[in-house]
C-alpha atoms as a printed R data frame, in Angstrom:
    type eleno elety resid chain resno       x       y      z
1   ATOM     1    CA   MET     A     1  45.099  -7.247 49.367
2   ATOM     2    CA   ALA     A     2  46.843  -6.778 46.032
3   ATOM     3    CA   GLY     A     3  43.906  -8.434 44.324
4   ATOM     4    CA   LEU     A     4  41.466  -5.989 45.924
5   ATOM     5    CA   ALA     A     5  43.647  -3.032 44.941
6   ATOM     6    CA   ARG     A     6  43.794  -4.341 41.382
7   ATOM     7    CA   LEU     A     7  40.022  -4.813 41.312
8   ATOM     8    CA   PHE     A     8  39.439  -1.290 42.594
9   ATOM     9    CA   ALA     A     9  41.895   0.201 40.085
10  ATOM    10    CA   ILE     A    10  40.124  -1.540 37.200
11  ATOM    11    CA   ALA     A    11  36.711  -0.470 38.501
12  ATOM    12    CA   LEU     A    12  37.926   3.111 38.931
13  ATOM    13    CA   CYS     A    13  39.089   3.291 35.304
14  ATOM    14    CA   ALA     A    14  35.866   1.747 34.025
15  ATOM    15    CA   GLY     A    15  33.650   3.828 36.313
16  ATOM    16    CA   LEU     A    16  35.314   7.102 35.311
17  ATOM    17    CA   ALA     A    17  34.924   6.295 31.600
18  ATOM    18    CA   GLY     A    18  31.324   5.179 32.100
19  ATOM    19    CA   ALA     A    19  30.434   8.314 34.067
20  ATOM    20    CA   ILE     A    20  31.838  10.519 31.295
21  ATOM    21    CA   VAL     A    21  29.822   8.695 28.631
22  ATOM    22    CA   ALA     A    22  26.607   8.697 30.686
23  ATOM    23    CA   SER     A    23  26.958  12.377 31.606
24  ATOM    24    CA   ALA     A    24  27.540  13.352 27.972
25  ATOM    25    CA   VAL     A    25  24.389  11.537 26.838
26  ATOM    26    CA   GLN     A    26  22.382  13.023 29.698
27  ATOM    27    CA   MET     A    27  23.532  16.549 28.901
28  ATOM    28    CA   ALA     A    28  22.614  16.139 25.240
29  ATOM    29    CA   ARG     A    29  19.318  14.259 25.522
30  ATOM    30    CA   LEU     A    30  17.959  13.948 29.071
31  ATOM    31    CA   TRP     A    31  18.511  17.319 30.718
32  ATOM    32    CA   PRO     A    32  16.521  19.292 28.117
33  ATOM    33    CA   LEU     A    33  13.604  16.888 28.606
34  ATOM    34    CA   ILE     A    34  13.820  17.241 32.397
35  ATOM    35    CA   LEU     A    35  13.721  21.034 32.159
36  ATOM    36    CA   GLN     A    36  10.765  20.802 29.774
37  ATOM    37    CA   ALA     A    37   8.904  18.481 32.145
38  ATOM    38    CA   GLU     A    38   9.544  20.837 35.061
39  ATOM    39    CA   THR     A    39   7.741  23.604 33.182
40  ATOM    40    CA   TYR     A    40   4.650  21.380 32.910
41  ATOM    41    CA   GLU     A    41   4.929  20.508 36.593
42  ATOM    42    CA   ALA     A    42   5.188  24.176 37.605
43  ATOM    43    CA   ALA     A    43   2.282  25.154 35.353
44  ATOM    44    CA   ALA     A    44   0.092  22.418 36.820
45  ATOM    45    CA   ALA     A    45   0.957  23.496 40.365
46  ATOM    46    CA   GLN     A    46   0.012  27.118 39.627
47  ATOM    47    CA   ALA     A    47  -3.142  26.387 37.635
48  ATOM    48    CA   PRO     A    48  -6.357  27.231 39.563
49  ATOM    49    CA   HIS     A    49  -8.762  24.397 40.231
50  ATOM    50    CA   ALA     A    50 -12.115  24.947 38.564
51  ATOM    51    CA   PRO     A    51 -15.028  24.949 41.057
52  ATOM    52    CA   GLY     A    52 -17.178  21.875 40.818
53  ATOM    53    CA   THR     A    53 -14.538  19.881 38.970
54  ATOM    54    CA   PRO     A    54 -13.568  16.685 40.786
55  ATOM    55    CA   ARG     A    55  -9.924  16.397 41.648
56  ATOM    56    CA   ALA     A    56  -7.894  13.358 40.661
57  ATOM    57    CA   PRO     A    57  -7.196  11.090 43.645
58  ATOM    58    CA   GLU     A    58  -3.931  11.816 45.366
59  ATOM    59    CA   ALA     A    59  -1.260   9.192 45.595
60  ATOM    60    CA   PRO     A    60  -0.661   7.942 49.140
61  ATOM    61    CA   GLY     A    61   1.867  10.159 50.840
62  ATOM    62    CA   ALA     A    62   1.739  12.787 48.082
63  ATOM    63    CA   HIS     A    63   1.584  15.575 50.645
64  ATOM    64    CA   ASP     A    64   3.473  13.849 53.430
65  ATOM    65    CA   HIS     A    65   6.450  16.115 54.033
66  ATOM    66    CA   GLY     A    66   7.179  15.170 57.623
67  ATOM    67    CA   THR     A    67   7.363  18.294 59.764
68  ATOM    68    CA   ALA     A    68   7.623  20.688 56.835
69  ATOM    69    CA   GLY     A    69   4.867  23.258 56.475
70  ATOM    70    CA   PRO     A    70   2.511  23.289 53.489
71  ATOM    71    CA   ALA     A    71   4.428  26.080 51.776
72  ATOM    72    CA   GLU     A    72   7.779  24.347 52.102
73  ATOM    73    CA   GLU     A    73   9.309  22.284 49.300
74  ATOM    74    CA   SER     A    74  11.897  19.547 49.365
75  ATOM    75    CA   TRP     A    75  15.448  20.666 48.638
76  ATOM    76    CA   SER     A    76  16.805  20.400 45.121
77  ATOM    77    CA   PRO     A    77  20.012  21.744 43.573
78  ATOM    78    CA   ALA     A    78  19.834  25.067 41.797
79  ATOM    79    CA   ASP     A    79  19.817  25.139 38.012
80  ATOM    80    CA   GLY     A    80  23.156  25.628 36.336
81  ATOM    81    CA   PRO     A    81  26.570  24.566 37.665
82  ATOM    82    CA   GLU     A    82  25.188  23.232 40.964
83  ATOM    83    CA   ARG     A    83  22.769  20.821 39.312
84  ATOM    84    CA   ILE     A    84  25.381  19.787 36.731
85  ATOM    85    CA   GLY     A    85  27.934  19.147 39.469
86  ATOM    86    CA   TYR     A    86  25.599  17.031 41.574
87  ATOM    87    CA   THR     A    87  24.508  15.030 38.527
88  ATOM    88    CA   ILE     A    88  28.066  14.280 37.423
89  ATOM    89    CA   ALA     A    89  29.052  13.352 40.991
90  ATOM    90    CA   PHE     A    90  26.104  10.957 41.236
91  ATOM    91    CA   ASN     A    91  26.967   9.451 37.853
92  ATOM    92    CA   LEU     A    92  30.538   8.863 39.008
93  ATOM    93    CA   ILE     A    93  29.473   7.201 42.260
94  ATOM    94    CA   ALA     A    94  26.886   5.017 40.522
95  ATOM    95    CA   ALA     A    95  29.266   4.057 37.700
96  ATOM    96    CA   LEU     A    96  32.003   3.132 40.185
97  ATOM    97    CA   ALA     A    97  29.586   0.979 42.196
98  ATOM    98    CA   PHE     A    98  28.355  -0.780 39.054
99  ATOM    99    CA   ALA     A    99  31.942  -1.252 37.853
100 ATOM   100    CA   LEU     A   100  32.862  -2.905 41.168
101 ATOM   101    CA   LEU     A   101  29.898  -5.276 40.857
102 ATOM   102    CA   LEU     A   102  30.731  -6.034 37.235
103 ATOM   103    CA   ASN     A   103  34.398  -6.721 37.878
104 ATOM   104    CA   GLY     A   104  33.614  -8.771 40.948
105 ATOM   105    CA   ALA     A   105  31.409 -11.020 38.814
106 ATOM   106    CA   MET     A   106  34.047 -11.154 36.072
107 ATOM   107    CA   SER     A   107  36.703 -12.153 38.603
108 ATOM   108    CA   LEU     A   108  34.519 -14.939 39.949
109 ATOM   109    CA   ARG     A   109  34.032 -16.269 36.424
110 ATOM   110    CA   HIS     A   110  37.454 -15.650 34.851
111 ATOM   111    CA   GLY     A   111  39.732 -15.517 37.897
112 ATOM   112    CA   ASP     A   112  42.986 -13.665 37.240
113 ATOM   113    CA   GLY     A   113  42.713 -14.313 33.512
114 ATOM   114    CA   VAL     A   114  41.972 -11.603 30.999
115 ATOM   115    CA   PRO     A   115  38.616 -12.081 29.268
116 ATOM   116    CA   SER     A   116  38.164 -11.098 25.640
117 ATOM   117    CA   LEU     A   117  36.628  -7.824 24.573
118 ATOM   118    CA   GLY     A   118  33.557  -9.782 23.496
119 ATOM   119    CA   ASP     A   119  33.289 -11.179 27.022
120 ATOM   120    CA   GLY     A   120  33.445  -7.638 28.394
121 ATOM   121    CA   VAL     A   121  30.639  -6.532 26.093
122 ATOM   122    CA   ALA     A   122  28.581  -9.574 27.107
123 ATOM   123    CA   TRP     A   123  29.072  -8.776 30.802
124 ATOM   124    CA   GLY     A   124  28.088  -5.187 30.102
125 ATOM   125    CA   LEU     A   125  24.911  -6.317 28.359
126 ATOM   126    CA   ALA     A   126  24.104  -8.564 31.314
127 ATOM   127    CA   GLY     A   127  24.521  -5.603 33.686
128 ATOM   128    CA   PHE     A   128  22.296  -3.455 31.477
129 ATOM   129    CA   ALA     A   129  19.617  -6.148 31.383
130 ATOM   130    CA   THR     A   130  19.786  -6.604 35.162
131 ATOM   131    CA   PHE     A   131  19.821  -3.034 36.417
132 ATOM   132    CA   SER     A   132  18.159  -1.054 33.611
133 ATOM   133    CA   LEU     A   133  16.198  -3.008 31.006
134 ATOM   134    CA   ALA     A   134  14.341  -5.503 33.208
135 ATOM   135    CA   PRO     A   135  13.252  -2.915 35.819
136 ATOM   136    CA   ALA     A   136  12.188  -0.537 33.022
137 ATOM   137    CA   PHE     A   137   9.551  -3.008 31.839
138 ATOM   138    CA   GLY     A   138   7.627  -2.311 35.032
139 ATOM   139    CA   LEU     A   139   9.022   1.035 36.157
140 ATOM   140    CA   PRO     A   140  10.173   3.050 33.147
141 ATOM   141    CA   PRO     A   141  12.377   6.087 33.864
142 ATOM   142    CA   GLU     A   142  10.175   8.943 35.049
143 ATOM   143    CA   LEU     A   143  10.250  12.695 34.617
144 ATOM   144    CA   PRO     A   144   9.215  15.349 37.163
145 ATOM   145    CA   GLY     A   145   5.452  15.708 37.223
146 ATOM   146    CA   MET     A   146   4.793  12.012 36.657
147 ATOM   147    CA   HIS     A   147   2.847  10.526 39.564
148 ATOM   148    CA   ALA     A   148   4.311   7.193 40.568
149 ATOM   149    CA   ALA     A   149   3.634   4.771 43.392
150 ATOM   150    CA   SER     A   150   5.273   5.245 46.775
151 ATOM   151    CA   LEU     A   151   9.062   5.329 46.789
152 ATOM   152    CA   GLY     A   152   9.383   2.372 49.160
153 ATOM   153    CA   ALA     A   153   7.220   0.117 46.992
154 ATOM   154    CA   ARG     A   154   9.140   1.072 43.853
155 ATOM   155    CA   GLN     A   155  12.521   0.510 45.498
156 ATOM   156    CA   LEU     A   156  11.471  -2.903 46.798
157 ATOM   157    CA   TRP     A   157  10.207  -4.007 43.375
158 ATOM   158    CA   TRP     A   158  13.337  -2.664 41.655
159 ATOM   159    CA   LEU     A   159  15.638  -4.534 44.044
160 ATOM   160    CA   ALA     A   160  13.634  -7.746 43.703
161 ATOM   161    CA   THR     A   161  13.635  -7.439 39.908
162 ATOM   162    CA   ALA     A   162  17.386  -6.801 39.729
163 ATOM   163    CA   ALA     A   163  18.131  -9.724 42.055
164 ATOM   164    CA   ALA     A   164  15.801 -12.089 40.170
165 ATOM   165    CA   THR     A   165  17.192 -11.019 36.794
166 ATOM   166    CA   ALA     A   166  20.817 -11.406 37.886
167 ATOM   167    CA   SER     A   167  20.129 -14.839 39.375
168 ATOM   168    CA   GLY     A   168  18.079 -15.894 36.357
169 ATOM   169    CA   LEU     A   169  20.724 -14.799 33.858
170 ATOM   170    CA   GLY     A   170  23.392 -16.639 35.856
171 ATOM   171    CA   LEU     A   171  21.384 -19.858 35.861
172 ATOM   172    CA   ALA     A   172  20.401 -19.536 32.205
173 ATOM   173    CA   ALA     A   173  23.963 -18.838 31.072
174 ATOM   174    CA   PHE     A   174  26.014 -21.044 33.392
175 ATOM   175    CA   GLY     A   175  23.552 -23.565 34.830
176 ATOM   176    CA   ARG     A   176  24.195 -27.214 34.055
177 ATOM   177    CA   GLY     A   177  21.082 -28.975 32.898
178 ATOM   178    CA   THR     A   178  17.805 -27.956 31.375
179 ATOM   179    CA   MET     A   179  16.007 -27.619 34.710
180 ATOM   180    CA   LEU     A   180  18.390 -24.968 36.007
181 ATOM   181    CA   ARG     A   181  18.099 -22.978 32.810
182 ATOM   182    CA   VAL     A   182  14.311 -23.166 32.885
183 ATOM   183    CA   LEU     A   183  14.433 -22.033 36.524
184 ATOM   184    CA   GLY     A   184  16.592 -19.111 35.444
185 ATOM   185    CA   LEU     A   185  14.051 -18.016 32.838
186 ATOM   186    CA   ALA     A   186  11.270 -18.357 35.411
187 ATOM   187    CA   LEU     A   187  13.175 -16.101 37.824
188 ATOM   188    CA   ILE     A   188  13.594 -13.459 35.134
189 ATOM   189    CA   ALA     A   189   9.854 -13.515 34.397
190 ATOM   190    CA   ALA     A   190   8.637 -13.689 38.024
191 ATOM   191    CA   PRO     A   191   8.746  -9.946 38.927
192 ATOM   192    CA   HIS     A   192   6.832  -9.062 35.773
193 ATOM   193    CA   VAL     A   193   4.193 -11.689 36.486
194 ATOM   194    CA   VAL     A   194   3.707 -10.147 39.933
195 ATOM   195    CA   GLY     A   195   3.698  -6.653 38.432
196 ATOM   196    CA   ALA     A   196   5.259  -3.368 39.442
197 ATOM   197    CA   PRO     A   197   3.552  -0.903 41.816
198 ATOM   198    CA   ARG     A   198   1.576   1.753 39.968
199 ATOM   199    CA   GLY     A   199   0.664   5.355 40.668
200 ATOM   200    CA   HIS     A   200  -2.911   6.383 41.388
201 ATOM   201    CA   ARG     A   201  -3.303   9.253 38.919
202 ATOM   202    CA   LEU     A   202  -1.982  10.554 35.652
203 ATOM   203    CA   GLY     A   203   0.879  13.007 35.524
204 ATOM   204    CA   ASN     A   204   1.191  16.378 33.860
205 ATOM   205    CA   VAL     A   205   3.865  15.447 31.302
206 ATOM   206    CA   PRO     A   206   2.742  14.674 27.713
207 ATOM   207    CA   GLY     A   207   3.130  11.055 26.766
208 ATOM   208    CA   GLU     A   208   5.510  11.692 23.871
209 ATOM   209    CA   ILE     A   209   7.969  13.509 26.152
210 ATOM   210    CA   ALA     A   210   7.778  10.730 28.740
211 ATOM   211    CA   ALA     A   211   8.384   8.096 26.049
212 ATOM   212    CA   GLU     A   212  11.328  10.018 24.621
213 ATOM   213    CA   PHE     A   213  12.839  10.358 28.086
214 ATOM   214    CA   ALA     A   214  12.441   6.653 28.850
215 ATOM   215    CA   ALA     A   215  14.050   5.661 25.546
216 ATOM   216    CA   ALA     A   216  16.939   8.114 25.946
217 ATOM   217    CA   SER     A   217  17.510   6.943 29.513
218 ATOM   218    CA   LEU     A   218  17.804   3.337 28.360
219 ATOM   219    CA   VAL     A   219  20.244   4.345 25.610
220 ATOM   220    CA   ALA     A   220  22.365   6.197 28.176
221 ATOM   221    CA   ALA     A   221  22.304   3.151 30.464
222 ATOM   222    CA   LEU     A   222  23.236   0.825 27.591
223 ATOM   223    CA   LEU     A   223  26.229   2.983 26.639
224 ATOM   224    CA   LEU     A   224  27.257   3.171 30.296
225 ATOM   225    CA   TRP     A   225  27.267  -0.612 30.701
226 ATOM   226    CA   LEU     A   226  28.995  -1.275 27.386
227 ATOM   227    CA   THR     A   227  31.687   1.216 28.405
228 ATOM   228    CA   LEU     A   228  32.073  -0.449 31.799
229 ATOM   229    CA   GLY     A   229  32.492  -3.875 30.222
230 ATOM   230    CA   ALA     A   230  34.874  -2.811 27.473
231 ATOM   231    CA   VAL     A   231  37.077  -0.541 29.617
232 ATOM   232    CA   SER     A   232  37.260  -3.201 32.344
233 ATOM   233    CA   VAL     A   233  38.740  -5.669 29.850
234 ATOM   234    CA   LEU     A   234  41.151  -3.075 28.462
235 ATOM   235    CA   ALA     A   235  42.278  -2.138 31.977
236 ATOM   236    CA   ARG     A   236  42.811  -5.793 32.854
237 ATOM   237    CA   ARG     A   237  44.939  -6.225 29.724
238 ATOM   238    CA   TRP     A   238  47.009  -3.149 30.571
239 ATOM   239    CA   LEU     A   239  47.608  -4.341 34.149
240 ATOM   240    CA   ALA     A   240  48.495  -7.858 32.919
241 ATOM   241    CA   ALA     A   241  50.973  -6.409 30.409
242 ATOM   242    CA   SER     A   242  52.488  -4.197 33.109
243 ATOM   243    CA   ARG     A   243  53.020  -7.166 35.421
244 ATOM   244    CA   ALA     A   244  54.510  -9.231 32.608
245 ATOM   245    CA   ALA     A   245  56.932  -6.423 31.762
C-alpha cells in the first residue's frame, strides 16, 4: 500500500508539472491555430453550393448525429474561460494518466531504486515515441475542419500502434538476443505497414496551417513527456532523501 501511495505521489508531481508545460505551449502555439481553423470551418459551412458543381463525397457517418435534428450541433465549450478550463483539466487528467504509466514502467525496471536523470529523459522519450510520434506518422494531429476517417477506426489504429510501439521498444531495448530485437523492430513497423485509416475528402484548412499545428502538437507532446520523465526522477530522489532522513 505504501508503494502505491508513493507511486501515486510521484505521478501526481510529474503530471502536474507536465500539464503546466503542455498547457503553456498549447496556449502560445496551438490555440491560435485552432481558432484560425474554426474560422475556415465556419466559412465553409456557410458558403453556398454552386448549382451543377459536384459535391465532394461525404465521409461515412459525417451527418450521423443520433437523434439530433439537422439544425442541432454537438456540444462544445464556449470560447474564453470555459474552453481554457476544460482544456487545462483534460491536460491534467491525461498527464496524470501518462505519469502513472511511466512510473509503473520505471518501477518494474528499476524497482525501489532511483534512476538517473538521463534514465528519466530516456523513459520520457520512449513515452513520446509510443503515444505521440509513432501514431502521428499515420494520424497526424488534426484541426477542426479536417475530414478524417471514422472515430472508431482511428481509435483502434491508435491503440494498436501504441501497443505495438511500446512492445517493440521494450524488446529492442531489453530483449536478450538478436531475434527478440529484430521482432521488436518488426512490431514497431507493423502498424505503418498496415496503414492508418484515411478520410474520404479534403478538409477546409490550408495545408500550411495543418502542418504547423501538427508540428507544434508534437513539440508540446515532447516537452510533456520530457517533463514527466525528469520530474519523476526528481520526485523519487526527494522521497528517497526524505526516507533516509
